BAFI-3210 file (N, C-alpha, C; in Angstrom, 3 decimals, decimal comma, padded with zeros to 6 digits):
// residues 79
n [1|2|3|4|5|6|7|8|9|10|11|12|13|14|15|16|17|18|19|20|21|22|23|24|25|26|27|28|29|30|31|32|33|34|35|36|37|38|39|40|41|42|43|44|45|46|47|48|49|50|51|52|53|54|55|56|57|58|59|60|61|62|63|64|65|66|67|68|69|70|71|72|73|74|75|76|77|78|79]
n.u [251,074|253,241|254,494|256,504|256,993|259,589|261,036|261,063|259,186|259,681|259,706|260,184|261,754|260,022|257,873|256,457|253,329|252,365|250,194|249,958|248,593|246,377|245,158|243,643|240,929|240,180|238,480|238,392|240,769|242,567|244,336|245,112|246,918|248,840|247,517|247,164|249,125|251,474|253,484|253,834|253,209|249,915|247,910|244,247|242,320|239,606|238,035|235,469|233,004|234,785|237,581|240,718|243,267|246,732|249,831|251,749|255,146|257,854|259,605|258,554|257,367|254,614|254,011|252,432|248,872|246,090|242,642|240,488|237,811|233,848|231,803|231,521|230,822|228,388|228,631|229,177|231,159|234,933|236,151]
n.v [079,488|082,120|083,893|085,634|088,038|089,152|091,514|091,776|090,670|088,231|085,634|084,900|082,618|080,231|080,755|079,766|081,059|083,166|084,184|087,047|089,344|090,958|089,791|088,391|088,659|089,075|088,092|088,416|087,778|090,096|090,127|093,108|093,832|097,310|099,014|101,593|103,124|103,096|102,144|099,078|095,304|095,564|094,528|093,858|093,443|092,465|092,972|091,855|094,575|097,063|097,346|096,910|098,241|096,919|098,036|097,280|096,658|096,444|094,541|092,476|093,197|094,451|097,944|100,362|099,554|101,078|102,223|101,937|101,642|101,760|099,372|096,636|094,657|093,652|092,677|089,164|087,814|089,035|090,683]
n.w [-017,166|-017,435|-021,018|-021,796|-023,309|-025,427|-026,795|-029,044|-030,621|-030,192|-027,525|-024,165|-022,138|-020,450|-017,953|-014,695|-013,224|-011,028|-009,203|-008,408|-004,641|-006,111|-007,845|-007,554|-007,241|-010,167|-012,680|-015,972|-018,021|-020,776|-023,966|-025,306|-027,009|-028,066|-025,664|-024,656|-026,218|-026,301|-027,589|-026,329|-025,372|-023,359|-020,733|-019,639|-017,522|-015,879|-012,749|-010,575|-011,309|-011,999|-014,787|-015,450|-016,473|-017,271|-017,788|-020,113|-019,437|-021,330|-020,756|-019,841|-017,808|-016,099|-015,097|-012,917|-012,378|-013,876|-013,869|-015,818|-016,536|-015,024|-014,398|-015,506|-014,678|-015,471|-018,072|-019,647|-020,350|-021,500|-025,189]
ca.u [252,353|254,033|255,131|256,488|257,882|261,074|260,818|261,433|258,081|259,553|259,107|261,147|261,822|258,184|258,112|255,181|252,948|251,767|249,524|249,916|247,434|245,706|244,866|242,787|239,435|240,092|237,168|239,015|241,736|242,858|245,441|244,576|247,763|249,460|245,841|248,160|250,379|252,942|254,292|254,407|251,253|249,306|246,834|243,389|242,033|238,031|238,051|233,859|233,048|236,534|238,105|241,787|244,846|248,220|250,194|253,479|257,336|258,636|260,545|258,058|256,469|253,306|254,011|251,255|247,446|245,719|241,406|239,863|236,170|233,109|230,399|231,991|229,972|227,269|228,955|229,212|232,758|235,601|236,751]
ca.v [079,974|083,106|083,461|086,493|088,199|089,643|092,643|091,833|090,036|086,615|084,794|084,010|081,505|079,885|080,821|079,736|082,663|083,175|085,745|088,072|089,538|091,588|088,838|087,191|088,716|088,731|087,323|087,937|088,534|089,703|090,795|093,826|094,799|097,929|100,168|103,041|103,934|103,795|100,608|097,643|095,274|095,500|093,161|094,469|092,446|093,042|092,843|093,038|095,996|097,493|097,264|097,816|097,800|096,883|098,635|096,754|097,789|096,557|093,373|091,246|092,801|095,273|099,071|100,597|099,391|102,048|101,611|102,123|102,781|100,810|099,432|096,170|093,480|093,013|091,564|087,708|087,707|090,158|089,873]
ca.w [-017,031|-018,208|-021,907|-021,326|-024,576|-025,055|-027,032|-030,541|-031,553|-029,570|-026,604|-023,472|-021,421|-020,102|-016,403|-013,684|-013,015|-008,957|-008,346|-006,532|-004,490|-006,480|-009,131|-006,823|-007,676|-011,428|-013,551|-017,046|-018,535|-022,154|-024,286|-026,352|-027,529|-027,365|-025,957|-024,294|-027,687|-025,966|-028,129|-026,048|-025,520|-022,362|-020,565|-019,551|-016,231|-014,902|-011,242|-009,721|-011,706|-012,563|-015,740|-014,817|-017,536|-016,783|-019,212|-020,245|-019,561|-022,276|-020,599|-019,479|-016,516|-015,794|-015,238|-012,376|-012,908|-013,835|-013,605|-017,417|-015,432|-014,445|-015,035|-016,281|-014,263|-016,257|-019,129|-019,241|-020,960|-022,123|-026,050]
c.u [252,448|254,855|255,347|258,002|258,683|261,621|260,816|259,975|258,362|259,418|260,409|261,352|260,155|258,206|256,484|255,098|252,530|251,672|249,583|248,766|246,308|244,911|243,631|241,339|239,524|239,255|237,617|240,063|241,811|243,784|245,272|245,490|248,606|248,073|246,333|248,635|251,286|254,095|254,880|252,896|251,121|248,423|245,509|242,545|240,833|238,117|236,475|233,595|234,128|236,718|239,566|243,336|246,225|249,149|251,544|254,247|257,707|259,340|260,403|257,231|255,741|253,808|252,679|249,772|247,446|243,676|240,933|238,497|235,311|232,198|230,289|231,043|229,170|227,737|229,518|231,034|233,497|236,437|238,090]
c.v [081,373|082,771|085,303|087,287|088,872|091,174|093,195|091,012|087,971|086,262|084,351|082,831|081,139|079,816|080,154|080,794|082,154|084,038|085,894|088,194|090,433|090,869|087,935|087,347|088,963|087,289|087,106|088,877|088,816|090,710|092,057|094,671|096,398|098,876|101,568|103,332|104,067|102,302|099,221|097,246|095,383|094,335|094,360|093,334|093,124|092,011|092,632|093,714|096,804|096,794|097,884|096,856|097,989|097,090|097,592|097,037|097,508|095,118|092,325|091,038|094,148|097,114|099,345|100,256|100,431|101,751|102,389|102,505|101,293|099,996|097,830|094,783|092,442|092,265|089,894|087,304|088,451|089,379|090,265]
c.w [-017,506|-019,012|-021,826|-022,951|-024,783|-026,040|-028,639|-031,618|-030,996|-028,443|-025,767|-022,917|-020,445|-018,470|-015,526|-013,240|-011,697|-008,958|-007,766|-006,212|-004,950|-007,845|-008,629|-006,894|-008,980|-012,194|-014,869|-017,740|-020,264|-023,157|-025,584|-027,109|-027,522|-027,183|-025,009|-025,139|-026,912|-026,734|-027,590|-025,848|-023,798|-021,885|-019,634|-018,446|-016,025|-014,049|-010,519|-011,737|-012,247|-013,820|-015,241|-016,105|-016,938|-018,117|-019,453|-020,134|-020,198|-021,935|-020,067|-018,144|-016,868|-014,980|-013,131|-012,896|-012,450|-014,165|-014,693|-017,024|-015,507|-015,118|-015,813|-015,569|-014,588|-017,417|-018,529|-019,520|-021,466|-023,617|-025,857]
res [y|l|y|p|g|d|g|t|g|g|l|l|t|r|q|l|a|v|p|a|s|n|w|s|t|v|t|d|v|i|t|p|g|d|f|n|g|d|s|k|p|d|v|l|a|r|a|g|d|v|l|w|l|y|p|g|d|g|a|g|g|f|g|t|r|i|q|v|s|t|g|w|s|l|l|t|q|l|f]
***
């Protein structure tokens, strides 16, 4: 399920999350808060060796994903 934020610290109605094709290789997902400094919560996801940033758009969705770095396949879990 997806619990989208309402932009004021609350949550909107729960939605059934249907994965898009680029999520099929994701093995770990964390929510670090505002990772990119734009005052909107973001998501970090590991897919194989790559760590991706999915910047929050402030309306319950994401902007274009950004490759953060590589070399992440050696870790067993993200925190």
